[in-house]
N, C-alpha and C positions, 0 to 999 in steps of 0.2 A: 581502603581502596575498592573493598566491594561494593559499597554505597555509591562511590563516586563512578565506578564502571556501570552499576545499573542504571544510573542516571542518565550517563553517555549514551547507553545501548536503548534507551527508552522503556525500562521496565515498568511497571504499574502493577500494584497489587489492588485487589478489590476490598470494599468496606468490609470489616469483621463482620458486620450484620448480615450478610449475604452468604446464604448456606451453599456449597460448591454442588452443582449440577453433575450429572453423569458424563461420562466421555461421548457416548451415543447422543446426548442430548444437546452437548456443545457443539460437536460434529454437524449435527442438523440444522441447529441454529444458525452457523455459519454459512452452511451450504443454500439456507434458505433466505440469506440477505438478497435483496431484490435489487441488484445494481448499487453496490454502496457509494458510487461515484459515479458520473457519467462516463458512458464508455468502457464500464469494467463489468466483470463478470467473476461470479464465485464459482469454482467448479471443482471435481473430483480429480487428483494428480492423474496425469498421464505414465505409461511406464516409464521407468528410468528417473521419476521424480521423486527424492525421498521426503515425501509429505503426506499428510492425512488430507489436508485441503488446500487450495491454491487460488489466490485472488490476483486477476490480470488486468490491466488496462493497457490497450492498443491506442496509441494517436498517429497514425500513417501521414497526415499531413507534417507532422513534426520529425517522421522517422524515428520513433520514441515507443518504447514498450516498458512497463514498470509491472513487477510481479511481487507478491509476497506469499511465500510459500510458509504453511504452517503446520507443524507437529505437535501434537497432543501428547502429553504426559499424564497419563491418569493417576499415578501413583502420587504426584506431587500437585495436581491440579494446576498445571501449567500449560500456557501454548507458545512453544518455541516459534518465533517469527523470524523469517530471513527476507530482508529486503534487496531486491536486485533491480537495476534497469540499464537498459542498452539503448544506446541514441547512436543515428546513422549519421547524424551532420547534415549539411546541407548538400544540395546536388552539385556545387562548384568545390566541393571540399571531400577529401578522400578519408578524411577522420572520423573514427568511429571511436565509442566510449563505453565502456562496461564499469559498473561499479555496483558495491553491496556493502551493506551496514547501514547504520541508523543515519538520519537525516530526512530530509525531503527535498524535493524539486519542484519548481513551477515552471511550466510551460506557456510560453505565450506566443500569439502570433498576430502580428499587425499589418493593416493595409492603408494606404493613404487614399483619402477621398477627399472631393471638394465640398465645402459647406455651402450653404444658402448665401453666406457673404462672399462666395468664390475664392476664399483662402483654402490651402489643404489644411487638413486636419488627419490626425494618425486616429485610426479605429481599432480597436482591438477584435480580432475576429475569433480567437480561440484561446481559451484560459482554462489550464488544468492544473492544480494544486495536488500532488500525493497524499497530503494530509486528509485532504476528502475521503480517500479511500480508507487509508491507515487508520483514521479516528471511529470510522463506522466499525469495521473489525475489533479493533480494540475495545470500544465501548461494548460490544455484545459479549465479548470474552470476559470483561470485569462484571457484567450484569449477572453472568452465568456463576460468578463465583471463583472464576479462575485467575491465575497471575498471567500477565502477558509480558514475556523476555525476550527482548532483541537478542538475536545471535549472528555470528559470522558464519556458521555453517550448520547445518542441521544432522 
């Protein structure tokens, strides 16, 4: 069950040939990532957040927010990553959604335009895949010789 659970949670282990870096080097490496995806930033945690590093993306056009809170465990060379997302829904709907755990979300926004032939065409105006952010963070952690472990709480 352990391997199956790790696979479901997105746990990845570094190559055995990569020596693990120190806790401070990994933290600095994550904080120095310059926008791991469009509309994203990596920052220090605010008061009350139980994390060492937080990556956050805001999509005001879609009413969505995605956050990855990361806690570094130096004794085991692991980064515990908690994925969370909030969606407000459309303006005509009062539906709000919150989720956490593994998985990814793809946000798209479309508009209709007339083409040169006079016919209507759907044109994508916004596209955001949460894997863009998560993959950049995970690859940085694995490159530092640490394990990336998905969790449901920090």
